[in-house]
N, C-alpha and C positions, 0 to 999 in steps of 0.2 A: 595187341590194344587190348588192355583191361577195362571191362565197363562196369561201372557202380552207379546206381540210381537213387534218388532222394523223392521220397513221396510224402504229401502231406497236404492239409488242405491250406487254403490262403491264410497267412497270419500265422502259421505254425511255428516258423522260424528256419525254413529250408536255406532261404538263400543266406541268411547271416552265419548258419552252419557252415556251408560251403564257402563263403567267404573267409572263413577262419581255417577251413581246411586245406583250401589250395595252396596258400605260402608254406604249410607243413611239408606237403609232398613235393612240391616246387623246389623248396629248401635242402630237401633229400634228393634231389638231382633227378627228380621226375619231371618228365613234359606232361602238363596237366591242360586238358581240354574241356570244354563244356558245350551241352547241348542243353539249352532252356525251352521248355514249349510253354507259349503263351495261349491262354484260353480266349483270347480277344484280338481285336485288331491292335497294332503296334506298330510304333514308327521309328526308326533309327535315323532319319533323316529330318533334316530341318525346312520349313515352307521358306521358299523363297531361292534355296541353295540350287545351284545348275541341276544336280543330280536329281533333287525333289521336283524342279520342272520337268526334266527328262522322263521321269517315271510317271508324272501326271499328264503328259503328253501322249502316252501310251507306251513306252518302253518296255517291253517284255523282262528285261534284266539291266541293272546299271550296275557297273564295277567301279567302284571309287577306290584311287589307289595313291599311294605317297610313297616316301622313303620310309615311313614310321610303320604304315597299317595299310590294309585294303580290307574293303568289304563287299561283298555281291549281293546286291539286292535283287531278288526274282519276285515278280507280281504274280499270283496266281491267276488273277483275271476269272475267277468264277471256276478254275480247275479244281480238283480235289486235293488236300493236304496229301504230301509223300507220307506212306507208311513210314513208322519208326526206323527201320530197318535199312530203308532207302536214305533216310537224314543220315543215319550213321556212316554211311559210306561216302558221303559227301565230305567228311570231316580228314582234314590232314592226319598223318599218322601221328600218334602219341603213346606214352606209356599207359596214361591213365584217362578215360574219357570219363566225366561226372555227367549225371542226366539229372535234369531237375525238371520235374513234371512227369509226362508221359506215366501216369499213375499205372497202367496195367500192362505198361511192357514187358516181354517176357526175360527180363534181367534182374540179378541180385540187386535188392534195394533196401535202403534204411526206410523205415516210416520215422517220419518227425510229427511228433504228435503232442498237442497242447490241450490240457481240460478247458482252459480257457476259451478256446475256439467253439465249444459246443457243438463238434462234430463228432461221429462216429470213427471208431478205429478202423483203419482200411485193412490191416493184415489178416482178420478174418476172412475177407473175401480174396485174399491176393497171396497165392502161394509162394510169389518170388520175393516177398518181404522176407529177410532174414534176421531182422533185429528191429526194435524199437527204440527211439532216441526221445526222451521226454524229461518233461521239470516236475513230473508229478508219479506216484507208482501206477503202474499198469500190470492188471493181471491176463498174463499170457504165458506161454511155454516157450516163446522166444527170448533170446537175451533182451535185456533191458538194459539201456545206456544211460546215463546222466547226460542231458541236451547240453549242460553248461561245461562237459569236459571234451572239449573237442581233442585233447592229446589221447585218452580211452578211446574216443570214437574212430580217429586216424588209425590208432594201433588194431581197432577190431576191423577195420575195412581192409588193412593190409594182411592180415591174417586170415580174414575170410578169402581172399583172392590167391592167397598162395596156397591155402586148402584146396582151392577149386582150379587150379592149374591145367 
């Protein structure tokens, strides 16, 4: 399983870019999965549904399954969040695992950066960032890709992963 990450501040365009890249890789016959790190409380469940009621009653885990999909919800209930490496181990086998968030995980990453966010660049402090995708010029020794050219970004990712097999 190849792992490639996307790092950037909120509003930089990570999710939109990944949404464009997944069909490119899946269309090429690759099985693509994603780990998304949220920095806040989130819920994939709906209040009032049986699974929501069971979680709120105190269940540590609730697995909801059907003929089309399944989801496992695990409540930490005050326990420490699992380290990144343990999160990866929970994923089913795939050809390419995209990681959104986990800014400082020791994996190759593309920094997605927009000047409009007003946030600083991450790559000067993260040696695992291998390129920057931006909608503006960026002063760096790293390759700079046009954030709006998802075909070129997909090509860069494939080439990078092949060089580091």
